[in-house]
N, C-alpha and C positions, 0 to 999 in steps of 0.2 A: 469570701472565699480566703481558705490560709493554704499556705503551703506550707508542710511540716518535714520535715527532715527524721526517718525514723530513728538514726543514731544520735539525734541531738546536738550535730555539728553546727546546727545554726539555729537558732529564735525559731517558732514559727512566722513566716511572711505574711501581712497581709496582702493577697494579689488585686490590684486598680487597673481598671482600665488603661490598655495601652500592654507594651511589648515588656519583659523581663527576660534577659539572656542569659544565659547560666554557660558557664565554661572558665577555663583558667588564664585566660585574657584579662589582661591589669585593670580592664575598662568594664570586667561583666558587672552584671547588678546583682548575679550571685557568682561568686569566684569558689570553686573549687578547684582543690589542689589532688595529682595523682597523676601517673604515667600514662593511664588513658583517657584523660582528661583532655580532649580538644580545645583548641581557645576560644572556640564559639560551640559550645559540648551542643545546646538548644535552647530555644524560647518558648515560653509561653504569651499565648497570644491572648489577652483579656479582653472578650470583649460582650456587649449585653447578652449574648445567646450561653456563655460559660468561657470556658478556657481551652484553646486549640494548643498541642505540643505539636512544633514544628523539629525535627531532630535533624541534624548536622549527618551527613554523607559520612559513613565509617564510626559515626561514635552508637556505645551502646547504652542505653539507658532501660530503666525498670522503673514502674511505676507500680506501687505495693506490692512488691517483689517478684513482680512480673515484666520479660523483657517485652518491648514497643519497638515499632518500627515505625 
């Protein structure tokens, strides 16, 4: 499975089992910048059953153009 950024700001990223941390922190696996991006904005938890999205409290996240919580 791949994570694809629609605007092309990052190349497609192959998701392997484990956790991918997304946020503005310098140690995030995928580092995003912007005024509304939290240091640990969300996590993708990849397992044998698929991917679970864990969103930090107060973070705004969209998937395929739709807001999720």
